[in-house]
C-alpha positions in Angstrom: -41.6 -18.5 -47.5 -39.7 -16.6 -44.9 -36.3 -17.8 -43.9 -36.2 -19.1 -40.4 -33.2 -17.8 -38.2 -32.4 -18.6 -34.7 -30.3 -16.5 -32.3 -27.3 -18.0 -30.4 -26.6 -15.9 -27.5 -28.9 -13.3 -25.7 -26.0 -10.8 -24.3 -25.8 -7.3 -25.7 -25.8 -8.0 -29.2 -28.2 -10.8 -29.6 -31.4 -9.3 -28.9 -30.3 -6.2 -31.5 -30.1 -8.9 -34.1 -33.5 -10.3 -33.1 -35.1 -7.1 -33.7 -34.0 -7.0 -37.1 -35.0 -10.2 -38.0 -38.7 -9.7 -36.4 -38.8 -6.5 -38.8 -38.0 -8.1 -41.9 -40.8 -9.2 -43.8 -38.7 -12.1 -45.4 -37.4 -13.5 -41.9 -38.9 -15.2 -39.2 -37.3 -15.4 -35.6 -38.1 -19.4 -34.5 -35.8 -19.3 -31.2 -33.4 -18.4 -29.0 -30.5 -20.5 -27.3 -28.9 -19.3 -24.3 -27.9 -21.6 -21.3 -27.9 -18.5 -19.0 -30.7 -18.4 -16.1 -31.9 -15.2 -18.1 -32.1 -16.9 -21.3 -36.0 -18.0 -21.0 -36.9 -14.4 -20.0 -35.1 -12.9 -23.0 -36.9 -15.2 -25.3 -40.3 -14.3 -23.7 -39.4 -10.6 -24.2 -38.8 -11.3 -27.9 -41.8 -13.6 -28.3 -39.7 -16.5 -29.6 -39.2 -20.1 -28.3 -36.4 -20.9 -25.7 -33.9 -23.5 -26.3 -31.2 -24.6 -23.5 -28.7 -25.9 -26.2 -28.0 -26.1 -30.0 -28.8 -29.6 -30.0 -32.5 -29.1 -28.8 -32.8 -26.2 -31.4 -31.8 -28.5 -34.2 -34.2 -31.1 -33.0 -37.1 -29.1 -32.7 -40.1 -29.4 -35.2 -39.6 -25.3 -36.0 -36.0 -26.3 -37.1 -34.3 -23.1 -38.3 -32.4 -22.5 -41.8 -30.1 -20.1 -40.2 -28.6 -18.8 -37.3 -26.8 -15.7 -36.0 -23.9 -16.5 -33.6 -23.6 -13.8 -30.7 -21.9 -15.5 -27.9 -18.6 -14.7 -26.4 -15.6 -14.8 -28.6 -13.8 -17.8 -27.4 -17.1 -19.9 -28.1 -17.5 -18.7 -31.4 -15.8 -21.5 -33.3 -17.3 -24.6 -31.4 -20.7 -23.1 -31.6 -20.2 -22.3 -35.4 -18.9 -25.9 -36.3 -22.1 -27.4 -34.3 -24.6 -25.4 -36.4 -22.6 -26.0 -39.9 -22.5 -29.6 -39.1 -26.2 -29.3 -38.4 -26.7 -28.2 -41.8 -27.4 -24.6 -40.6 -26.3 -21.3 -42.4 -24.5 -18.7 -40.1 -24.0 -15.3 -39.7 -21.1 -15.1 -37.1 -20.6 -12.1 -35.0 -17.2 -10.5 -35.2 -14.4 -11.6 -34.5 -14.8 -14.8 -36.1 -12.5 -16.4 -33.2 -10.3 -15.5 -30.5 -7.5 -17.0 -32.0 -6.0 -17.5 -35.5 -5.5 -21.2 -35.2 -9.2 -21.9 -34.3 -10.3 -19.1 -36.8 -8.5 -21.1 -39.5 -9.9 -24.7 -38.3 -13.5 -23.3 -38.7 -12.8 -22.0 -42.5 -11.1 -25.5 -43.2 -14.2 -27.1 -41.7 -16.8 -25.1 -43.7 -14.8 -26.0 -46.9 -15.4 -29.7 -46.2 -17.6 -31.4 -49.1 -20.4 -31.9 -46.6 -20.5 -28.2 -45.4 -19.5 -26.3 -48.4 -23.1 -25.5 -49.7 -23.6 -23.5 -46.5 -22.8 -19.7 -46.1 -20.9 -17.9 -43.7 -21.5 -14.3 -43.3 -19.1 -12.5 -41.0 -20.9 -9.8 -38.9 -19.1 -6.7 -39.7 -22.4 -4.8 -39.8 -20.8 -1.6 -40.4 -20.2 -2.0 -44.1 -23.8 -1.3 -44.3 -23.9 1.9 -42.5 -24.8 4.7 -44.4 -21.9 6.8 -43.6 -19.7 4.1 -44.6 -21.6 3.2 -47.8 -21.5 7.0 -48.7 -17.4 7.0 -48.0 -17.0 3.9 -50.1 -18.9 5.5 -53.0 -16.8 8.8 -52.8 -13.6 6.5 -52.7 -14.6 4.2 -55.6 -15.7 7.2 -57.6 -11.9 8.5 -57.5 -13.2 11.7 -55.8 -10.4 12.2 -53.8 -7.9 11.4 -56.3 -5.1 8.8 -55.7 -5.3 7.7 -51.9 -2.7 8.8 -49.8 -3.2 8.2 -46.3 -6.0 7.9 -43.4 -5.9 8.8 -39.9 -8.5 7.2 -37.6 -9.9 7.2 -34.0 -11.9 5.3 -31.6 -11.7 6.8 -28.0 -14.2 6.5 -25.5 -14.9 5.6 -21.8 -16.5 2.1 -21.0 -18.2 1.8 -17.6 -17.6 -0.4 -14.9 -20.9 -2.0 -15.8 -19.3 -3.2 -19.2 -17.1 -5.6 -17.5 -19.6 -6.8 -14.9 -21.7 -10.3 -15.0 -22.8 -11.7 -17.5 -20.3 -10.0 -19.6 -17.2 -10.1 -17.2 -15.2 -11.8 -19.9 -14.8 -8.4 -21.4 -12.0 -7.9 -18.9 -10.2 -10.7 -19.5 -7.7 -11.2 -22.5 -7.6 -15.0 -22.1 -11.5 -14.9 -23.0 -11.4 -12.9 -26.0 -11.7 -9.5 -24.0 -10.1 -6.2 -24.6 -10.6 -3.3 -26.6 -8.5 -4.6 -29.8 -10.5 -8.0 -30.5 -13.9 -6.4 -29.4 -14.0 -3.0 -30.9 -10.8 -1.8 -33.1 -11.7 -5.2 -35.2 -14.6 -3.3 -36.7 -12.4 -0.6 -37.8 -9.9 -2.8 -39.0 -12.2 -4.6 -41.3 -13.6 -1.1 -42.6 -9.9 -0.1 -43.3 -9.9 -3.4 -45.3 -13.1 -2.5 -46.9 -12.2 1.2 -48.0 -8.5 0.7 -48.6 -7.5 -3.1 -49.2 -5.4 -5.5 -47.0 -3.0 -4.3 -44.2 0.3 -5.7 -44.7 2.3 -4.2 -41.8 1.6 -2.8 -38.4 3.4 -1.1 -35.5 1.9 -0.4 -32.1 2.6 1.4 -28.8 0.8 0.3 -26.1 -1.3 2.6 -23.6 -0.9 2.6 -20.0 -3.4 0.5 -18.4 -6.1 2.7 -16.3 -7.9 0.0 -14.7 -6.9 -2.2 -11.7 -6.4 -6.1 -11.9 -8.0 -8.5 -12.3 -8.7 -6.5 -15.6 -5.8 -7.5 -17.8 -7.7 -7.1 -21.3 -6.0 -4.4 -23.5 -7.2 -0.9 -23.2 -5.8 0.6 -26.4 -2.9 1.6 -28.7 -1.4 4.2 -31.0 -0.7 2.2 -34.4 0.7 2.9 -37.8 -0.5 0.9 -40.5 0.7 0.1 -44.2 -1.6 -1.2 -46.9 -1.2 -3.5 -49.9 -2.6 -0.3 -52.0 0.6 1.7 -50.4 -2.1 3.9 -48.7 -0.3 4.7 -44.9 -2.4 5.1 -41.9 -2.4 5.9 -38.1 -4.9 4.9 -35.4 -5.5 5.8 -31.9 -7.8 3.4 -30.1 -8.4 3.6 -26.2 -11.6 2.8 -24.1 -10.5 4.6 -20.9 -10.9 8.0 -21.9 -13.9 10.5 -22.3 -14.0 11.3 -25.9 -16.4 12.1 -28.6 -14.2 10.5 -31.4 -15.7 7.1 -32.2 -17.8 5.5 -34.6 -20.5 4.8 -32.3 -20.6 8.6 -31.0 -20.3 9.9 -34.5 -22.9 8.3 -36.3 -25.3 7.7 -33.4 -25.7 3.9 -34.5 -25.5 2.2 -30.9 -28.5 3.2 -29.2 -26.5 2.2 -25.9 -23.9 5.3 -26.6 -24.9 8.7 -26.5 -24.4 10.8 -29.5 -23.1 14.3 -29.7 -24.4 17.2 -31.4 -21.1 19.1 -31.8 -19.3 16.9 -34.4 -17.1 14.3 -33.6 -15.1 12.9 -36.7 -13.3 9.3 -36.3 -11.8 9.1 -39.9 -9.7 11.6 -42.0 -8.9 10.4 -45.4 -6.4 12.0 -47.6 -5.8 12.1 -51.4 -4.1 13.8 -54.2 -7.2 16.0 -55.1 -9.0 16.2 -52.1 -9.3 14.9 -48.3 -12.4 13.8 -46.5 -13.8 13.7 -43.0 -16.2 11.1 -41.7 -18.7 11.2 -40.5 -19.5 14.6 -41.4 -18.9 13.7 -45.0 -16.7 17.2 -45.6 -14.7 17.2 -48.8 -11.8 19.5 -48.8 -10.2 20.4 -52.4 -9.0 23.3 -54.6 -11.7 22.6 -57.3 -12.6 25.5 -58.9 -9.4 27.6 -57.9 -6.6 28.5 -60.5 -4.0 26.3 -59.0 -3.7 23.7 -56.1 -1.6 25.5 -53.5 -2.1 26.4 -49.7 -2.2 30.1 -50.9 -5.8 29.5 -52.4 -8.7 28.9 -50.2 -10.2 25.4 -50.0 -13.3 24.6 -51.5 -15.7 22.8 -49.0 -18.4 20.4 -50.3 -20.8 18.6 -47.7 -22.0 15.3 -49.2 -25.3 13.9 -48.4 -26.3 10.4 -46.9 -27.7 8.0 -49.2 -30.5 7.2 -46.7 -30.8 6.6 -42.9 -31.7 2.8 -43.1 -30.2 0.9 -39.8 -27.2 -1.2 -40.7 -28.4 -4.1 -38.6 -31.6 -4.3 -40.7 -29.7 -4.1 -44.1 -27.4 -7.0 -42.8 -30.5 -9.3 -42.0 -31.7 -8.4 -45.3 -28.5 -9.3 -47.2 -28.1 -12.4 -44.8 -31.7 -13.6 -45.9 -30.7 -13.2 -49.6 -27.1 -15.2 -48.9 -29.5 -18.0 -47.2 -31.6 -17.8 -50.3 -28.7 -18.0 -52.6 -29.4 -14.7 -54.6 -26.2 -13.0 -53.0 -22.6 -14.1 -51.8 -21.8 -12.8 -48.4 -20.4 -9.0 -48.4 -18.0 -10.0 -45.8 -17.0 -13.9 -45.9 -15.2 -15.8 -43.2 -12.0 -15.1 -45.1 -12.6 -11.2 -44.8 -13.6 -11.8 -41.0 -10.4 -13.8 -40.7 -8.3 -11.1 -42.4 -9.6 -8.9 -39.7 -8.6 -11.1 -36.9 -5.1 -11.7 -38.6 -4.4 -7.9 -38.2 -5.8 -7.5 -34.6 -3.4 -10.6 -33.4 -0.3 -8.7 -35.3 -1.3 -5.6 -33.6 -1.3 -7.4 -30.0 2.2 -8.8 -31.2 3.6 -5.5 -32.0 2.4 -4.2 -28.6 4.1 -7.0 -26.9 7.5 -6.8 -28.7 7.6 -3.2 -29.7 8.7 -4.3 -33.3 6.6 -4.1 -36.4 4.8 -7.0 -37.8 4.5 -8.0 -41.4 1.0 -9.5 -42.5 0.4 -11.8 -45.5 -2.4 -10.7 -47.8 -3.8 -14.1 -47.7 -5.5 -14.6 -44.2 -5.2 -18.5 -44.5 -1.3 -18.5 -45.4 
C-alpha cells in the first residue's frame, strides 16, 4: 500500500515536494492545504484534493498518514503540533521554527506518550544531494586525513519578486525572513552533517542594501568552531551578483540559473589533502617524494555517485520512515541544532561578541 501524504502550504516549496510525491510509486498525494485564494488552483494543477484547513483534511475520508509542512517559518510549530495531535507523521521544512522557544516546545510536544510513535523528519533535503553524499563519503573514508578547516560561501542576488506577495514575509525579520534562517540554515545543517556540532560563532553584519520596510538580515561574515576542533569561515549574502552558492554550483534549484564556468561554494582542508565542492577536486601530494610546497600538487577529480534529485530521495526516505523501516536521517533535534546556531549568529551580529553554543540543542 502507498503511503498517503498531504502537502501543507502551496508557496514556493510545496509544489516541489508534491511533484516528488507523485513520482514515487510508494507514495500517494492525497491533498493540499492552503487557505490562500490561490490554493484551489494549485491543488487542481497538482491533480489532488484541496482543503482550506488541517481540520478539514483530517476529517476527510482520504485522511493522510503523513504530511509535509511548507508554510511560513513562524507557523511551523502550530501546524506541526496540530498534525501530530491528529496522529500524522511529518516532514517539517527547515527551519523547524522561527524561535528556539517554540522549536523546543515542539520537540517536547512530540515526546509526549500520545505522540511518541510519530516521526519528525526535518526537511534538510541537501543531505540527499549527490554532491553532498560524495563529499560525506570522501570525508568519512579519511581521504583528506585529519580535518582542519572549511571555507564556505552562499552569495547571490534575490530579486524584488522574491519579497513580493504572497511571500512578502521574506522581507520581515519578525516573521522569520532573512538570509540566515531561510538560506544559511541549510549550510549550517550541512556543516553539522560533515563536521559535527558547531560550538562557537562570531559574526560581522553586512551593511543592508535594501530600503525599508525590508528589515530582514541580508548577510554576514562568520567564523565557526566545531566540537571536533575543525575551524571555519563563511560568507553569506543575498544582495550580490555571484555564482558562489549551493544552488548555482549544483543546479539543484530550477528557479536559479546554474553556471558553466565553475562556482565552488565549499573548500575543505585536511592534513593529507584538500577538497573543493561541488567540482569534487582533491588536491594532495600523493605519489610525490614529500609533502612540500616545492612539489607539484596531485589533482584528482572524483565522480558523483549518481544524479538522483534530492527531493525525490528525501521523499523515498520519508516513506521508509513512516513505514518504520528507517529512522529520520535528520531528526527534529538536528533541525533544532541548526536553528540554535542561526540564532547564535544573529546574536553575534547584534552584539559584536562571540557566542558559545551547547552541543545539546535542548540544553
